[in-house]
N, C-alpha and C positions, 0 to 999 in steps of 0.2 A: 554756794553759788556766788558769783560776783556781779557787780553792776557798775559799769563804767560809762561815763557820759560823753557823747559827741565825739568819740575818737580820741579825746584828750583827758578824760577823767581817770583817776586811778581805781583799781579794783578794790572792793571792800566786801566784808561779810555782811549779809543782809537776810532777814527773814522774808521768804517768798510766800505770799498768801494767794490762794486761788480765788476766783471770782465769787463774791458774796461772803467771803470769809471776814471774820471780825478783825479789826485792827486796834490794838491797845494804844492808848495815848502815851507818847514818849515822855519819860521822866528823866531829867538829867540836869547838869549845871546850866543855868541860864544867864549868869552874870557873876561878878566877883563875890565869891562865898555865898552864892544864891543857888538853891537846889529846888526844883519843882517841876510840875507838869507843863507840857506844851500848851500854850493858849492861842497860838497862831498856826493852825494846821493848814497845809496847802497841798494841792496835787500838782503833778507835772505830767503832761501828756507825752508819752513816749511809745516806742515799740521796742520789744525785746527780741534779741537774736539768740536762739539756742544753738550751741555748737554741736556738730555731728562728729566727724573724725577730728581728733586733736592734732597737735604737732609735738615733735620731740623737743624736750628742753634744750635750749641753746640754738635751735633752728627757727628762723622766722618763716611766716607764711607770705609768699609773694602776693601782691595785691591782685594780680590776674588769676591767682589760684584760690582766692578766698572763698568764692562761691562753693567750692568743693568741701569746705569745712563748716558749712551752715546746714543744720538740720531743718530749721524753720523759724517762723516769726510769730510773735504773740503781741497783743495789746499790753501795754505796761503803764502802770501808774506809780511813779516814784514819789511816794508820800514824803513830804518835807515839813519838818517842824521849824518854821522860819525864825521864831524867837531863839531857839537853841542855835540855829545856824548863824544868826547875826552875831552871837557871842563867840562861837568857836571858829568862825570862818577865817579870821586873821589871827595867827598865821597858819593854822592847821588845815583849813578847808573843812567842808561839811563832813561830819562823821556820825556822832550820835543823832544829829538832825535828820539823818536819812537811814540809819542802820536798823531802825525798829520795824520797818515793814515796806515791802514793795508788792503791789498786787498785779496779777497777770490774768489774762483771759483763759478760758478752759481749753481752747482749741489751738493747736500749732499748725500753721499753714506753711507748707514747704516752698522753697525757692522756685521749684518747677511749677507749682500751682499758681504762683504769682506772675508767671511769664506773660500772660495776656495783659497785665497792667504795666509792663515794662515801658519806660519812657526815658528821655534824656535827663541827665542830672544837671543841676545848676552849674553855670560856668564859674570857675574858681579864679577870681580876679584880685582878691585881697592881697595875695603875696604869691611869689613863685612856689609851685608845688614841687617838693623834693622827689627825686626819681623813685624812691621806694613807695610813694603814694600816687604815682602817675599811672593811670589806667589806660590800657590800649583800647578798651571798649567801655567807655564811661557811661553808666546808666544807673537808674534807680527804679522805683515803682510808684505809680500813680494810685495812691490809696487815700481816700477821703477819711478823715478822722474827726470825730466830734466828742465833746464832753458835755454831759447833762448833769445838772445839780438839782437834787430834790431835798429841800430843807426838812429837817427833822419835824415830824408831826404834820406834814402836808402830803397831799396826793399829787401835786403838780411838779413836773420836772421842767426845768428851763435849760436850753442849750446855751452854754456860755463860751464854748471854744469850738471853732471850726478851722481845721488845718489839713495838711496833706503830707505824707511821707516824702514826697518829691521835693519839698522845700528845704530839706536838710542840706547843709553846705557840704558835709562829708558823707560819702556813701557807706553802706554797710561793709562793702569790701575794703574800703580805706580804713575803717575802724578796726577790722581784724588785722590788717597789715600793720597798723600802728601799734596795736596792743601786743603784737608778737615780735616787733622789730628788735627788741632787746634779747630775744630768745625765750621770753616768757611762754610757758607751754599752756595751751588751752586743752581742756579735757572734754570728752563727750558729756553733754548735759550742762556745761557751763552756760551762764546767762549773762549777756551783755545788754545794757540799756543804751539806746541811741542818744540820750540827752533830750531835753525839751524840744518838741517839734512846734515851732511857731511859724506863722505864715508871714510873708512880706506884706507891707502896708498895701491895702486894696485887694488882697487875695485871700483874706481870712482874718484870724485873730491871733493874739499871743497864746502860748500854751500853758500858762499857769496863772493863778490869781495874783501872784507877786508881780508878774509882768503886766497883767490886765489892769492893775491898780497903780502903776507907775504915776507918780505925781500926787498920790493920796497917801495917807498915813496908815499903811498896812502894818508897819512895824513901829 
């Protein structure tokens, strides 16, 4: 399976873990000639997109046809070893920092089942949107998302993240169109991650501890 972030992340191999499954601590290079276990483990609130029908290698998926290539959606936690990520990010980008595990929810919800939650997608004003990403019917889904954290040895869970799928700048359809624009072929069962789903200021919270702790010394 592959996990690409926000319509712009590259695909990578990753171990997909079902809800409640154990996640092993990542062990990799953390600095110059330093090898050891992750000490700064983080989550990233995302949704996963399971591919239904794929596309032929060399042929891209038009953005307005992307819905026909989606089997359904799951909740997704893109576990991130931030100390590993800090070391390897430049110039390679995250690899071992994320390849050790991605957790998903047990139920896959189809595009059709989400139709009652359909809503307008955010206006894209940061830069002109290229034709291959321009949607004739631009929409997304209004899905409230929360993350609760229960510290080891306690019985109390605290909600630390509140966000919504509708806040993503790029829609699932745009992500599929972008992933396949080079002719990359998607296959049934492939899994794409949306990237961290953070809420705008005043409408929720950031979607990871790294973002929530900006200004603090997390790393």
